[in-house]
Steps between C-alpha positions, in 0.01 A plus 500: 500500500478762777274712281269203439483429873419866570216498249366177650512612863403867449122444532553322830726776626255775400215325674709405803335604822581842640492510877322832543677632810693813398829310490654487152727196470667351196332159517136607483571768239701276269372524145348845552538779248752752633489878455686797643441871557810667351365854449453783747220709352455746786662734584762405240382432149568140400836491676651183644326381816729516803352190668423162349145365477430143382151390397377142449169399340342156467153349520297190572147405394333757731744781579764730364796537738737798499803534729730798562845511654562867579864568586615803700582631845236364738558797733338729244189286442170680567202279582209480743210260543209638301152386403415409142573788259658687790858484369594839369788709378663490844573125473759302312311274263519272198228450242410293196273651234333257261341584166335170413382615157831665413325795335557779751138570594572441866712293731437360847766596754570282805726654764644403839733656755780320692257398777252337259234773503331509160317723255356466153370740240412532135702737282372623163693605189540855631659376825194581714476276807169357621582422862149369573567191284515179710556137398614185674876470552747488785864568579742397771836656575804499725784742567841337443864587559531625141160679475165323478306230312137493386285222352170570320223246443254618234207268410428480127133564583605851610614582148312547174688364202434385140366151439793401280733200507811709572498790746760776474464743788693825492676585828588813693731418793578785735659583832499806722774536757666745733876531515638740763165679506476538124213344305572312177291292260622206293342342190565197281515707179598846384208738546435765237345806664205637314447194285169412661393140557777427748469123490504502117869586532580177686732253326433215748223242481398176669386209279243238604386206287173312536362709785142394567283795598278426799183694557441699818215374718454698819231580754535784749229504771509767768326586825473849645348641813498855629356726767431847360463841667362776274474875562141630507368846406585634849860387465472212746613144425221241492591131528332272246432123536786260427498398136645176359518395136632217286629558149646282229749566227663277246720473196495251216729491199414329171672526163694805613185674628483606865158521663470662842190566707404628841158470665399727787856627529628689799670804355544690825825683534711315753720800555378857504600713206757753612323829558542751223496879501251632247399836645594707194368268231170494316529143376482148643807309627625174356600205718703190427325173415583238765245228423657179367218416261526829310879519505549187290471604135533870581753539218219444247336819627798738490422842356649849508142629530401265787218350297456228766522555877413170667415664833195642318365143549448542869296224663397228251266206564716311254777563253657277237762537233643304211838578350756348266863594436566345163814512291351769275145555624397587855161588642333584832130503597350601835138491618386631838178585685570790738286578805638850571618693198738796534455764233713802408349776287789690338476850362689820441784511758300312760296189571232368735457147631233286662400143579218343298323168544543190289662485158623242252851539354676340202858546378656347190858545380688352204868536407697383199873461549704600195857439615757620754239646730313684226126456520161631398166439665163633608293522818124531552307562824131524585307573818123482554359680806204378705377862517485494120748606239830353390849595391738350246857554381708373210874552450764408243864508609845387391873532561783471248880491501658656193854403605713491812456874552146598397166368625145628488154424637145617439147461643164607353186491716128560442241514780120506520287580806130479588490627857295330771250700699620547857536764771836375640661809342330834564672818388407815313837507325498411132768407253518662156283244327315308774399505865681311773175361638382157385194618308480265202712695250650322198827592331800359312867579548846406385862501619842417372871461570806515278859478618840461335828443684866511410741344749875455499757434769531867599196671348126451483240708319122461522194659343159416644147607409182403688140623495150443638206675334238701698259204506754227571381252771653170613280358774709184530816708482644792692428840347480806723518775234415534133508780243880518474789452255859464616830528312819404683862508385795395717871457451729324748873461544611189693836450673649210694836384626664300777627818667358722776202593279360161408209612282338823402262660254384846400162544333316787338132466418247727329127437548201667338149421628196646317126449496295440187444874456882532481511685833837439663445320833868453584820591320806397694873441487656247737872458566604217728819325605577187698829353623583173674814514713699244693340330802153526346474876539257635238413866441238645267387853418245645260380843394158538344391826335139514380504795263120501489229316695126530435259368761124552477544818298773649720847547348827489695844572355851407600411240765821346638549179697813341651565148624793358693550145623775291654510130589770311685563134573844426645395140573202270478424594862404860428331693222362853499363757259431867554294704255434872493309687233388859501382778273179629344178301477142578394254486789225308322234439761400860572238721337758710314813294421829677566872430532622396843836400649538124531731317740518122521729281711536124509722262691502123454728258677555131565705348783586128478559420866608143415435245224136471610384826658449825308372846600369750245414864565329737254414870531329725244407867549316712244405865522385780271482859623355824365778721363348817640342409835738207576196301613490133405259368245591167659779360715546160654705185523466122500738283698526124533713243683515137387670207673535165323634175645581243232484150654618347172446570131140364527367688804518835679329713764455873440369795699426839338401825668400801290394849604334745258536859621268634228198356677649397837438135410710195581495123485706203616504181297655164585532217252637145499556340160605150394554436128687179410418524127350737245134433592492338847473775758383561856429848641399604846488858616327832488430717200353844449273648233583851382294747298596819319334780700564845352848409384627289790460130578304450819442172684136408444508149642714221638488125529658196658567274210602138432547324169620152412556418135651170388632383164407145395738422216399208274764565232 
């Protein structure tokens, strides 16, 4: 009789209202599925968890609800108020990972700390995190006498799932905690190191019957206004008229297809890119993609050869994309009209870059999921330049798991280029098979990657091969050098315990880099070691011996390099890292390259004054001196101080001051940000524009900037 009553009332219990307030009580969570986290997976290996963690999951017609009761000593809890995606390894946190297709291709991870600050990311079958991933969800939390409680509210419209009658979603439930200054990680299942496809190992699932999939319908208008000052040819700042623009974005889902568009988008960088030191390099620098439109679906474009670099689409009039994450078949298509087109011309051990006019870009990607995170797919790109000419690329790639120990991946790429005619690059230097100038040349190239890995609890072994032919170009990707072949072999021993040395590893790696004439460009041996001690004290050291280096016809033997680093975090209030590396280095940007003595220092620190106010200080010094005369080829430092006041998890005010000693340049930037959800956002502050001038990033302009973007959700 009791069983019959339970069956009758269960649907009403499951759909009973959850009061989303961060308080986990028995009444509102009656009828929920209950899970626990019995295994400590780090630093111990699948040992019994010291502290209890209870997890409850239930749903209604619109949302999935997940609750955690995290038991432990509240005096050891680490947590501060942070903006979205600001929770990091310094915080206690709980997380639920959901693989809606149950096939291991990827899972979506939703995390929260004990103060309710949240973060989300997408994790692929190789355990790579995409922290730029953002969807609608929220969490609330409270610290209790026995630890803390967290409630998650995840709309079904934030998840892609099969259109089947019964849903079975695989779960990864995790917790990170600090006990007497020691970091531990808990999991709901035994983790097999080296098995690949981490979530494929999960033995827990959540079942849903008769879930009706609702299509996303969203509009995202935005308004921006700015006052710009730009440096002229004399080095003075000229103020330009105030500029205001309206843009519109949107998303519509139908039959599992997601269509997104943006018209007249504002893709200005709200925050300045941190200045980089590039004084001894002959290639362009890569920066992180921060633009929301391009970050969604970025996993479709992953490549060991960087076949797609979305920041190569710089200032589009419009952009639109269509993608689908099916149970077996997935595809992605992007179309964009760019007003200002960055171009990188790669060559033999160097590259040149410039900024062209308009171009039209297309990207198409398709993936077929085999099982347990194994997949095969292809990618094609095309770009037509207003100055004439076009470029195209086609790649075939796949990854496979032979068993719990061995996995492999490959990528094959072909490229074709008809150069535009332009004078934005003007140099007399030539590569082996073409000029660096944009003079209408045509050529084809190819590239490839093959890797195989063996991983166990204590050992890992990896062989990796990659290549780009002399005529390889990827004008929608990021290629700074071609004409090379690289073989790499590494072997690693891994150690962990719950003693004074928490974790450690020792690695030896052999690399061989050659050009297509089989000239050795670099032949090196690297030995490195890293240990994690109690109280978050981490130490690393590496020794790098390049037995032979060839650069522009000059050969150098027995080039040694050393690196030492230490980081320390006794509490969530303080974190610091000191880095020191020294040794031999080729002075590349002189008429006759030669070996110099390199010395680099870095110091990074964070001080959490209270739950809401944080100070960060960074210092980097780089120098290279002539071995004979002791004169510097270059020497300088960059220092920055950042103060952030977090009003709540949705808003903050930040001030940054940076000084660049290389060019005696500095800037101060203030920014207020309010972001209550993944797409609604308000900025007000100052930004700076930086340009690479002879190896250092100089301030070329500044602006006072305001942006209001609002999400209209019609789901």
